SEDREN-6683 format. One record per atom (N, C-alpha, C, O): residue number from 1; x, y negated, z; chain; atom name. Coordinates in steps of 0.2 Angstrom, whole numbers. Atoms other than C-alpha are relative to their C-alpha. Example, Ala and Ser with C-alpha at 12.3 -4.5 7.8 and 13.67 -1.06 7.14 Angstrom:
<atoms>
> nr; east; north; up; kette; atom
> 1; 4; 6; 0; A; N
> 1; 62; 22; 39; A; CA
> 1; 4; -6; 0; A; C
> 1; 9; -5; 3; A; O
> 2; -4; 6; -1; A; N
> 2; 68; 5; 36; A; CA
> 2; -4; -5; 3; A; C
> 2; -1; -11; 4; A; O
</atoms>
This chain:
<atoms>
> nr; east; north; up; kette; atom
> 1; 4; -6; 1; A; N
> 1; 788; -1033; 979; A; CA
> 1; -6; 0; 5; A; C
> 1; -5; -2; 11; A; O
> 2; 5; 1; -4; A; N
> 2; 771; -1032; 986; A; CA
> 2; 0; 5; 6; A; C
> 2; 3; 11; 5; A; O
> 3; -1; -5; -6; A; N
> 3; 769; -1024; 1004; A; CA
> 3; -4; 6; -2; A; C
> 3; -1; 12; 1; A; O
> 4; 4; -6; 1; A; N
> 4; 756; -1011; 998; A; CA
> 4; 4; 5; -4; A; C
> 4; 4; 11; -3; A; O
> 5; -4; -4; 5; A; N
> 5; 768; -1005; 984; A; CA
> 5; 6; 3; 4; A; C
> 5; 8; 9; 3; A; O
> 6; -5; -3; -4; A; N
> 6; 782; -1003; 997; A; CA
> 6; -3; 6; 5; A; C
> 6; 1; 11; 5; A; O
> 7; 3; -5; -4; A; N
> 7; 771; -993; 1009; A; CA
> 7; -2; 6; -4; A; C
> 7; 0; 12; -2; A; O
> 8; 1; -6; 4; A; N
> 8; 765; -982; 995; A; CA
> 8; 6; 4; -2; A; C
> 8; 7; 10; -3; A; O
> 9; -6; -3; 2; A; N
> 9; 783; -979; 989; A; CA
> 9; 3; 4; 6; A; C
> 9; 5; 10; 5; A; O
> 10; -2; -4; -6; A; N
> 10; 788; -974; 1007; A; CA
> 10; -4; 6; 1; A; C
> 10; -1; 11; 3; A; O
> 11; 4; -6; -1; A; N
> 11; 774; -962; 1009; A; CA
> 11; 1; 5; -6; A; C
> 11; 2; 11; -4; A; O
> 12; -1; -5; 5; A; N
> 12; 777; -954; 992; A; CA
> 12; 7; 3; 1; A; C
> 12; 8; 9; -1; A; O
> 13; -7; -3; -1; A; N
> 13; 796; -952; 996; A; CA
> 13; 0; 5; 6; A; C
> 13; 4; 9; 6; A; O
> 14; -1; -4; -6; A; N
> 14; 793; -944; 1013; A; CA
> 14; -6; 6; 0; A; C
> 14; -5; 10; 4; A; O
> 15; 6; -5; 0; A; N
> 15; 777; -933; 1009; A; CA
> 15; 3; 7; -1; A; C
> 15; 0; 11; 2; A; O
> 16; -2; -7; 1; A; N
> 16; 787; -918; 1003; A; CA
> 16; 5; 3; 6; A; C
> 16; 7; 8; 6; A; O
> 17; -4; -2; -5; A; N
> 17; 798; -918; 1019; A; CA
> 17; -3; 6; 5; A; C
> 17; 0; 9; 8; A; O
> 18; 3; -5; -5; A; N
> 18; 785; -907; 1029; A; CA
> 18; 1; 7; -3; A; C
> 18; 0; 11; 2; A; O
> 19; 0; -7; 2; A; N
> 19; 788; -892; 1018; A; CA
> 19; 7; 3; 1; A; C
> 19; 8; 8; 0; A; O
> 20; -7; -3; -1; A; N
> 20; 807; -891; 1022; A; CA
> 20; 0; 3; 7; A; C
> 20; -3; 1; 12; A; O
> 21; -1; -4; -6; A; N
> 21; 812; -879; 1036; A; CA
> 21; 4; -5; 5; A; C
> 21; 7; -10; 3; A; O
> 22; -3; 4; -5; A; N
> 22; 818; -886; 1053; A; CA
> 22; 7; -1; -1; A; C
> 22; 10; -6; 1; A; O
> 23; -7; 1; 1; A; N
> 23; 836; -883; 1049; A; CA
> 23; 2; -5; -5; A; C
> 23; 8; -7; -5; A; O
> 24; -1; 5; 5; A; N
> 24; 835; -895; 1035; A; CA
> 24; 1; -7; 3; A; C
> 24; 5; -11; 1; A; O
> 25; 0; 6; -4; A; N
> 25; 834; -909; 1048; A; CA
> 25; 6; 0; 5; A; C
> 25; 7; -4; 9; A; O
> 26; -5; -1; -5; A; N
> 26; 848; -902; 1059; A; CA
> 26; 7; -3; -2; A; C
> 26; 10; 0; -7; A; O
> 27; -6; 3; 2; A; N
> 27; 863; -913; 1058; A; CA
> 27; 6; 4; 2; A; C
> 27; 5; 7; 7; A; O
> 28; -5; -4; -2; A; N
> 28; 879; -904; 1058; A; CA
> 28; 5; 0; -6; A; C
> 28; 4; -1; -12; A; O
> 29; -6; 0; 5; A; N
> 29; 896; -901; 1049; A; CA
> 29; -1; 5; -5; A; C
> 29; 3; 5; -10; A; O
> 30; 0; -6; 4; A; N
> 30; 891; -885; 1041; A; CA
> 30; -4; -1; -7; A; C
> 30; -1; 2; -12; A; O
> 31; 4; 1; 6; A; N
> 31; 878; -890; 1028; A; CA
> 31; -7; -2; 1; A; C
> 31; -9; -4; 6; A; O
> 32; 6; 2; 0; A; N
> 32; 861; -894; 1024; A; CA
> 32; -5; 4; -5; A; C
> 32; -2; 6; -10; A; O
> 33; 4; -4; 4; A; N
> 33; 846; -884; 1017; A; CA
> 33; -3; -5; -5; A; C
> 33; -4; -10; -4; A; O
> 34; 2; 3; 6; A; N
> 34; 841; -889; 1000; A; CA
> 34; -5; 4; -4; A; C
> 34; -6; 10; -3; A; O
> 35; 5; -4; 4; A; N
> 35; 828; -884; 987; A; CA
> 35; 4; 5; -4; A; C
> 35; 10; 5; -6; A; O
> 36; -3; -6; 3; A; N
> 36; 831; -867; 979; A; CA
> 36; 3; -2; -7; A; C
> 36; 7; 1; -10; A; O
> 37; -2; 1; 6; A; N
> 37; 833; -875; 962; A; CA
> 37; 7; -3; -1; A; C
> 37; 10; -3; -6; A; O
> 38; -6; 3; 0; A; N
> 38; 849; -883; 967; A; CA
> 38; 6; 5; 0; A; C
> 38; 12; 4; -1; A; O
> 39; -5; -5; -2; A; N
> 39; 858; -866; 970; A; CA
> 39; 4; 2; -7; A; C
> 39; 1; 3; -12; A; O
> 40; -4; -2; 6; A; N
> 40; 872; -861; 958; A; CA
> 40; 2; 7; 1; A; C
> 40; 4; 10; -4; A; O
> 41; -2; -7; -1; A; N
> 41; 875; -844; 966; A; CA
> 41; -5; 3; 5; A; C
> 41; -8; -1; 9; A; O
> 42; 4; -3; -4; A; N
> 42; 864; -831; 974; A; CA
> 42; 3; 5; 4; A; C
> 42; 7; 9; 1; A; O
> 43; -3; -5; -4; A; N
> 43; 869; -820; 989; A; CA
> 43; -6; 4; 3; A; C
> 43; -9; 1; 7; A; O
> 44; 5; -4; -4; A; N
> 44; 858; -806; 994; A; CA
> 44; 2; 3; 6; A; C
> 44; 8; 4; 7; A; O
> 45; -1; -2; -7; A; N
> 45; 857; -801; 1012; A; CA
> 45; -4; 6; 2; A; C
> 45; -10; 5; 1; A; O
> 46; 4; -6; -2; A; N
> 46; 852; -784; 1018; A; CA
> 46; 2; 2; 7; A; C
> 46; 6; -2; 10; A; O
> 47; -2; -2; -7; A; N
> 47; 853; -775; 1034; A; CA
> 47; 7; 2; 2; A; C
> 47; 9; 1; 8; A; O
> 48; -7; -2; -1; A; N
> 48; 871; -770; 1032; A; CA
> 48; 4; -7; -1; A; C
> 48; 10; -6; 1; A; O
> 49; -4; 6; 1; A; N
> 49; 877; -788; 1028; A; CA
> 49; 1; -3; 7; A; C
> 49; -3; -5; 11; A; O
> 50; -3; 3; -6; A; N
> 50; 887; -795; 1043; A; CA
> 50; 3; -6; -1; A; C
> 50; 3; -11; 3; A; O
> 51; -3; 6; 2; A; N
> 51; 895; -809; 1034; A; CA
> 51; 0; -1; -7; A; C
> 51; -1; 3; -11; A; O
> 52; -1; 2; 7; A; N
> 52; 896; -819; 1018; A; CA
> 52; 5; -5; -1; A; C
> 52; 7; -8; 4; A; O
> 53; -5; 5; 1; A; N
> 53; 909; -829; 1010; A; CA
> 53; -2; -5; -5; A; C
> 53; -5; -4; -10; A; O
> 54; 2; 5; 5; A; N
> 54; 906; -846; 1002; A; CA
> 54; 6; -5; 0; A; C
> 54; 11; -4; 3; A; O
> 55; -5; 5; 1; A; N
> 55; 916; -861; 996; A; CA
> 55; -3; -7; 2; A; C
> 55; -9; -8; 1; A; O
> 56; 2; 7; -2; A; N
> 56; 915; -879; 1003; A; CA
> 56; -3; -3; -6; A; C
> 56; 0; -3; -12; A; O
> 57; 3; 4; 5; A; N
> 57; 904; -890; 992; A; CA
> 57; -5; 5; -4; A; C
> 57; -7; 2; -9; A; O
> 58; 4; -4; 4; A; N
> 58; 895; -875; 985; A; CA
> 58; -7; 0; 2; A; C
> 58; -9; 0; 8; A; O
> 59; 7; -1; -1; A; N
> 59; 876; -873; 984; A; CA
> 59; -2; 7; -1; A; C
> 59; -2; 9; -7; A; O
> 60; 2; -7; 0; A; N
> 60; 870; -856; 988; A; CA
> 60; -7; 2; 2; A; C
> 60; -9; -1; 7; A; O
> 61; 6; -2; -2; A; N
> 61; 854; -847; 988; A; CA
> 61; 1; 7; 3; A; C
> 61; 4; 11; 1; A; O
> 62; 0; -6; -4; A; N
> 62; 852; -833; 1001; A; CA
> 62; -7; 3; 0; A; C
> 62; -12; 0; 1; A; O
> 63; 6; -3; 1; A; N
> 63; 839; -820; 998; A; CA
> 63; 0; 6; 6; A; C
> 63; 5; 10; 6; A; O
> 64; 0; -5; -5; A; N
> 64; 834; -809; 1013; A; CA
> 64; -8; 2; 2; A; C
> 64; -12; -3; 2; A; O
> 65; 7; -2; -2; A; N
> 65; 818; -799; 1017; A; CA
> 65; -6; -3; -4; A; C
> 65; -11; -5; -1; A; O
> 66; 5; 2; 5; A; N
> 66; 808; -805; 1002; A; CA
> 66; 0; -8; 0; A; C
> 66; -5; -11; -3; A; O
> 67; 0; 7; -1; A; N
> 67; 812; -823; 1007; A; CA
> 67; 6; -3; -3; A; C
> 67; 11; 0; -3; A; O
> 68; -6; 3; 3; A; N
> 68; 824; -836; 1000; A; CA
> 68; 1; -7; 3; A; C
> 68; -4; -10; 5; A; O
> 69; -1; 7; -2; A; N
> 69; 832; -852; 1006; A; CA
> 69; 7; -2; -3; A; C
> 69; 11; 3; -4; A; O
> 70; -7; 2; 3; A; N
> 70; 847; -862; 999; A; CA
> 70; 3; -6; 4; A; C
> 70; -1; -10; 8; A; O
> 71; -4; 5; -4; A; N
> 71; 860; -873; 1007; A; CA
> 71; 6; -2; -4; A; C
> 71; 9; 2; -7; A; O
> 72; -6; 2; 2; A; N
> 72; 874; -884; 1002; A; CA
> 72; 5; -1; 5; A; C
> 72; 4; -3; 11; A; O
> 73; -5; 0; -6; A; N
> 73; 890; -882; 1012; A; CA
> 73; 4; -6; -1; A; C
> 73; 7; -8; -6; A; O
> 74; -4; 7; 0; A; N
> 74; 898; -899; 1017; A; CA
> 74; 7; 1; 2; A; C
> 74; 9; 6; 6; A; O
> 75; -7; 0; -3; A; N
> 75; 916; -903; 1020; A; CA
> 75; 3; -7; -3; A; C
> 75; 9; -8; -1; A; O
> 76; -3; 6; 3; A; N
> 76; 919; -919; 1010; A; CA
> 76; 0; -6; 6; A; C
> 76; -4; -7; 9; A; O
> 77; 0; 6; -4; A; N
> 77; 925; -934; 1020; A; CA
> 77; -5; -5; -1; A; C
> 77; -7; -10; 3; A; O
> 78; 5; 5; 2; A; N
> 78; 912; -944; 1011; A; CA
> 78; -7; 2; 4; A; C
> 78; -11; -2; 4; A; O
> 79; 6; -2; -4; A; N
> 79; 899; -934; 1021; A; CA
> 79; 0; -3; 7; A; C
> 79; 6; -6; 9; A; O
> 80; 0; 3; -7; A; N
> 80; 894; -939; 1039; A; CA
> 80; 6; 3; 4; A; C
> 80; 9; 0; 8; A; O
> 81; -5; -4; -3; A; N
> 81; 907; -926; 1045; A; CA
> 81; 6; 1; -4; A; C
> 81; 5; 2; -10; A; O
> 82; -6; -1; 4; A; N
> 82; 925; -924; 1039; A; CA
> 82; 3; 7; 0; A; C
> 82; 8; 8; -3; A; O
> 83; -3; -6; 0; A; N
> 83; 927; -906; 1041; A; CA
> 83; -6; 5; 0; A; C
> 83; -11; 4; 2; A; O
> 84; 4; -6; 0; A; N
> 84; 919; -889; 1040; A; CA
> 84; 3; 5; 4; A; C
> 84; 9; 7; 3; A; O
> 85; -3; -6; -4; A; N
> 85; 922; -875; 1053; A; CA
> 85; 1; 5; -5; A; C
> 85; -3; 6; -10; A; O
> 86; -1; -5; 4; A; N
> 86; 929; -860; 1045; A; CA
> 86; -5; 5; 0; A; C
> 86; -6; 10; -4; A; O
> 87; 6; -5; -1; A; N
> 87; 914; -850; 1051; A; CA
> 87; -6; -3; 3; A; C
> 87; -5; -7; 8; A; O
> 88; 6; 2; -4; A; N
> 88; 896; -853; 1057; A; CA
> 88; -5; 5; -1; A; C
> 88; -4; 10; -5; A; O
> 89; 6; -5; 0; A; N
> 89; 880; -843; 1060; A; CA
> 89; -5; -2; -5; A; C
> 89; -8; -8; -4; A; O
> 90; 5; 2; 5; A; N
> 90; 869; -843; 1045; A; CA
> 90; -7; 0; 3; A; C
> 90; -12; -4; 0; A; O
> 91; 6; 0; -3; A; N
> 91; 854; -840; 1057; A; CA
> 91; -2; -7; 2; A; C
> 91; -8; -8; 3; A; O
> 92; 2; 7; -2; A; N
> 92; 855; -858; 1062; A; CA
> 92; -4; -4; -5; A; C
> 92; -7; -9; -4; A; O
> 93; 3; 3; 5; A; N
> 93; 849; -863; 1045; A; CA
> 93; -6; 3; -4; A; C
> 93; -10; 0; -7; A; O
> 94; 5; -4; 3; A; N
> 94; 838; -849; 1039; A; CA
> 94; -7; -2; 3; A; C
> 94; -8; -3; 9; A; O
> 95; 7; 1; -3; A; N
> 95; 819; -852; 1041; A; CA
> 95; -2; 6; 4; A; C
> 95; 1; 12; 4; A; O
> 96; 2; -5; -5; A; N
> 96; 811; -842; 1055; A; CA
> 96; -2; 6; -3; A; C
> 96; -7; 6; -8; A; O
> 97; 2; -6; 3; A; N
> 97; 809; -824; 1051; A; CA
> 97; 4; 3; -6; A; C
> 97; 2; 8; -8; A; O
> 98; -3; -2; 6; A; N
> 98; 820; -823; 1036; A; CA
> 98; 6; 5; 2; A; C
> 98; 6; 10; -2; A; O
> 99; -5; -5; -2; A; N
> 99; 835; -815; 1044; A; CA
> 99; -2; 4; 7; A; C
> 99; -4; 1; 11; A; O
> 100; 2; -4; -6; A; N
> 100; 832; -801; 1057; A; CA
> 100; 7; 2; 3; A; C
> 100; 6; 7; 8; A; O
> 101; -7; -1; -3; A; N
> 101; 851; -800; 1062; A; CA
> 101; 5; -6; -1; A; C
> 101; 3; -10; -6; A; O
> 102; -5; 5; 1; A; N
> 102; 866; -811; 1064; A; CA
> 102; 4; 1; -6; A; C
> 102; 6; 6; -8; A; O
> 103; -4; 0; 6; A; N
> 103; 875; -816; 1048; A; CA
> 103; 5; -6; 1; A; C
> 103; 3; -12; 2; A; O
> 104; -5; 6; 0; A; N
> 104; 892; -826; 1049; A; CA
> 104; 1; -2; -7; A; C
> 104; 1; 2; -12; A; O
> 105; -2; 3; 6; A; N
> 105; 897; -837; 1035; A; CA
> 105; 7; -2; 1; A; C
> 105; 9; -6; 5; A; O
> 106; -7; 2; 0; A; N
> 106; 915; -839; 1031; A; CA
> 106; 1; -5; -6; A; C
> 106; 0; -3; -11; A; O
> 107; 0; 5; 5; A; N
> 107; 919; -855; 1022; A; CA
> 107; 8; -1; -2; A; C
> 107; 12; -2; 2; A; O
> 108; -6; 1; 3; A; N
> 108; 934; -856; 1010; A; CA
> 108; 1; -8; -2; A; C
> 108; -5; -11; -4; A; O
> 109; -1; 7; 2; A; N
> 109; 941; -874; 1006; A; CA
> 109; -2; 0; -7; A; C
> 109; -1; 4; -11; A; O
> 110; 2; 1; 7; A; N
> 110; 935; -881; 990; A; CA
> 110; 7; -1; -4; A; C
> 110; 11; -6; -2; A; O
> 111; -7; 0; 3; A; N
> 111; 950; -878; 978; A; CA
> 111; 1; -7; -4; A; C
> 111; 7; -9; -5; A; O
> 112; 0; 6; 3; A; N
> 112; 946; -895; 969; A; CA
> 112; 2; -6; 5; A; C
> 112; 4; -11; 3; A; O
> 113; -2; 5; -6; A; N
> 113; 949; -904; 986; A; CA
> 113; 6; 1; 3; A; C
> 113; 8; -3; 7; A; O
> 114; -6; -2; -3; A; N
> 114; 965; -896; 991; A; CA
> 114; 6; -4; -3; A; C
> 114; 7; -4; -10; A; O
> 115; -6; 4; 2; A; N
> 115; 980; -908; 989; A; CA
> 115; 6; 3; 2; A; C
> 115; 7; 5; 8; A; O
> 116; -6; -3; -2; A; N
> 116; 997; -901; 989; A; CA
> 116; 6; -4; -1; A; C
> 116; 12; -2; 1; A; O
</atoms>
């Protein structure tokens, strides 16, 4: 492969990363911010929302104060981390200014991954 083609390919693949929020680059066992189009479920957050419930491996869109972001909840041993805490702070992943109060996320195990 020609050197110029490799350089152009790398530039094309990384050019969209500047549009992602800082939380998308934060490594951690909780999850990762993803494009809104990947969400399978939407959870609205208002001033009375103190917590939300999600399931491991689920991709969820959160809507608050006229803005939205989506994240996939991790927990697969195939990911970098082999566990998901049962709860985490959604504010760690929300773009700046989207949430105006603390919201806890409670993670249920993926029923397809539970072995008995």
